[in-house]
N, C-alpha and C positions, 0 to 999 in steps of 0.2 A: 802415047810417049811409051818404048817401048819398054825400057827401065822404069819404070817408078822408084823405084828403092834410091833414086837420085835426083830426086827433085829436092831442093833448096829450100828448106818452108824460113823466110825470113821476112820481115816489117813490110818486103817490096811487092813479095808474094800475095800478102794477107791485105793488104792494103787495095791491090788490085782486084781479090778478089770482092774486097766489101761493096766497092765501088763499082764492080759490076751490076753486081747482083743482092745489096742491099744497100744503096744510094744516100737512101734516107741518114745512117749512118756514118758516111765514107769524110765526115769530117771531125769526127769521134778520134782524140789518140788511140795509138795503140802501139802500149807496148807488151816486151817479152815478161811472160811470170818468171822468175826465179824458180832455181828447179823444175822449169815447168815441164818435166816427162819427158819417158823415152819414146810410149807408144802412142803417145799422140805430143807436139808440142802446143804447146797453152801459150795465150794474147790475151792480155788486157783491150776491152774496150771501153774506150773511155772510164769512167768510173764503176757502174753498173751492171759489165757483162765483160764476160767471156770470150773467148775463143779456141776449140779444138780441134786439131786438124791431122788426121792419124799420116802416121810417117813415114809407113809403108805398106806395101798389098795385104798385108796379114792381121792388120789392125782393122780396114780399113771396113768390116762389114760388122763390125760393132756400132758403127756410128745409128744405123738403122733402127738397132733394136734398142741400144737407149731414147732414140727419140722420141719411140712408140710405149716402150714400159715405162719408165722412168714418171714419166704425167699420172699414171694409173697405179705407182706403186706407194707414190711420196702420202696420201693422204692417210694412210696406216701405217705411218711407220714415227715413231717418237721422235726421231730425230732428223736434222734437214736432211735432204740431199739433192744433186744440181736438179734444178728445172730446164729444160728446154726451150728455148725464144725463136727459132730458126733454126732450121737446116740448109745448108748451102750445096749446090749441085756441084759435079764435075766440071772441068774445063779442059780444053786441049792439053794446060798448061800445070795445071795440078788434078791429076784424073779420079777427084774420091769426094764422095762425100764429107762433111765437114759440119761443126753445132757452135750456134751459138747460144750460150750460155748467160742469164743469171750469174754475177757475181756474189760468192758467200765471203763474207769477210770472215777472218779466222789464220789462226797459226799453225802449221805442220806440225803434226804429236810430237813430243819431245818430253821425255821426259822433267827436263827441265821447265818447260811447259802447262806441264800438269799440276794442280795443288793439291790433288790423291788422286793418286794411280790408282787403288783398291776399289773409288766411286768411280771411275774411268771404266775400267774392267767390268765392273757391274749395267755400268749403264751400254757399255756395245754387247754385253751379252743381251739387255733385255732389246736391243734394235736388232738382233741377230735373232731371239725369239721372234721378233713381231716381222719383222720381212719373211722367217720359214710359216708364219699364220697364214697367210696372204694365199688366194685360192690361184695356183699353178696350172690351170687348164692356158694351153694353147702358149704357154711358158717356153725358149728354148730350150733344146734340152740339152749336155753336156757334147763335145764337139769340138770340131777343131776351132770353129769362131771364137772359144775360151779355151782355147789348149787343153782341152779334157777337166777343164773344175768343174765340182760333183760326180766325175765320172772313179770309173776304179782306177787305182794307184797300179796294178797291172800296169797299166800304161806307162809308167815309167820307172816301170822293174829292172830294165837294159841296162838304162840309164845309170841308175842305184848301185848295183851291180856294177859297171864300168867303174862310177865313181869310186865306190871303195876299194875295187881292188888297187886301182892306180896312187888313193892315199898310202896304203899299206902300212908300215906303221905310227905311222902321224896323226891314226884314231885310234881307239878300241876295237877291234876290227870282230872279235867276236859277237862285243853286247852290241853292236852297229849291227851287224847280222840277227841279229834277236828281236831287236827292237824292230828293225824294219822287216820282217817275217811275220809277226806278231800283228802288223799295220795290216800287209796283206791276208792272212788268214781272216780273215776280218768284213762283210759285206754290209752294204746296206738293203735292209731287205723291205724297207717300206716307201710309201708313195714316197715321190719326184717333193721335193719343194726348191721354194726359192733360194739362189745362194748370189750370193756378191760377189765372190770368185777372184779377186785379191784386196785379203782382209790385212792393212799392211800398217806402220803410223803413218808413210807419206800419204795414204788418201783417207787418217782422217780427220777432223778440223778441231781445233779448241778455243775456245777464246774464256778472257777469265780464268782461267786453270780447270774449264771445265770442256768436255768434250761436248760441241752442239754440231757437228755435220758427218756424211758420211759422201764420199765422191768417189770418180772413177768408179762408173758402174762398165767399164770395157768387156773384166769378165761374169755379168748377170749373167743369169742362166734358171733353169732348174733339176735337182740332183738327189746329189749324199753334200748334207751340211759341214761335214768336217773339215773339207779344203778351210772356209772363212774359223776352223779354231786355233790355225795353227800361228796365230798371233799368243799363242797363252804361253807358246816359247821360244818367239820372235822380241818380243816387246817387255811380257809380262814376267815376271817371276815371285818364286815361291808364293807369299800370303795375297797379291794379287791376280796370284795365275788361280788359287785356290776360289778367288772370289770370285773370278770369273767363271767355272768352269760347276757352282754350287748355285748361280744365277740361270745358266743354258740348260741345267739339267741334266746334262748329256751321258748314255749309257757310256760303259768302260768300254765297248767295243769303237765306237763312233769315237773314245777319245782315243784310242788306239788309232785309230786311220788319219784321226788329225798331226796327230804325233809324228805317221810316217810322211804328212807332205813335209811336214816342216823341217825333217831330215833329209828327204829329198832335195829340197833345193839348199838346203845349207853344204849339203853333202858336193854335189854339183856344179853350184859356185864357190864351193873351197879345191874341188878337181878344176879348178880354171874353167870356167864357163867362157867360152871367149866374146870378149868385151871386157873381162871381170877387171878390177884394181884393187889395187893393195889392200884397201881400205874395206873390202868387200868381203875378200878372202878373210882377213882380219875379224871381224863380226860373223862371217860363217863358220866362223871355227871357235867359236863361242859361241853361238847357236848350238852347233853339236855337241859342246862340252855340257850346257845346261841342259838340254836334250839328257844326254846321260846322266847328268848327273841328278835332275828328276826322276829319270826313269829309277833307278839305285835304292832313292827314298823313297817310291812308292810299297 
């Protein structure tokens, strides 16, 4: 297949893959998962399993990383993470490896689904601290496979500068530049630690109001953990942000870089990242305002 980005990932394709490679599961119903993701397409397989299929070549290398590392990380973590059950092979009609996972019951995190946001902030911080304490030997370094999460923010300096210039009077440009330059001025001088790479509400599951699981480890790697703390501005606010940082016990420079990660993504999305819809733009504007207000109040 010359252009794998044109692969149509639907129930028909999934059923064919399962029937050929895992016939023991061929009689189980297959249904798409609501909000099944962009990097991967996700499906229910029966009641207790899920399937994740990379949507294009750039996401495909993550499959083997997750398959190998998640079982090694899971015993050391205080929250549930995905459990790989099998890995599917590429075929002539679907050219990537793909995964079968144990299904985790829960709802995507939202303020409405959470009983105590401060408690969730602390639980997530404890999860990230535990992740960082796991031996990183032979872990995948930051790179193209995880869009340089865990690496230097300088990788995204040009994008940020361009978005800032494009947005012009719609943002407080001098203050935005100050926040961004503060982030760039800091570097991670410690040994690399494990990072999730995409800590966002869509990758957190809650049940009965509490945080129970962290999913979607496509950005998994080792490096600077600051990228995992951006949720402090994209989801938490004021008291819960303070609870999150206190539980992390992170230093000022790492916090500055974390804010830089949140700012970069919000700026490029607000400046109309390709594929961005109006709701995403509005959400990004709110995140920028949150970052600016928090910075002013420090």
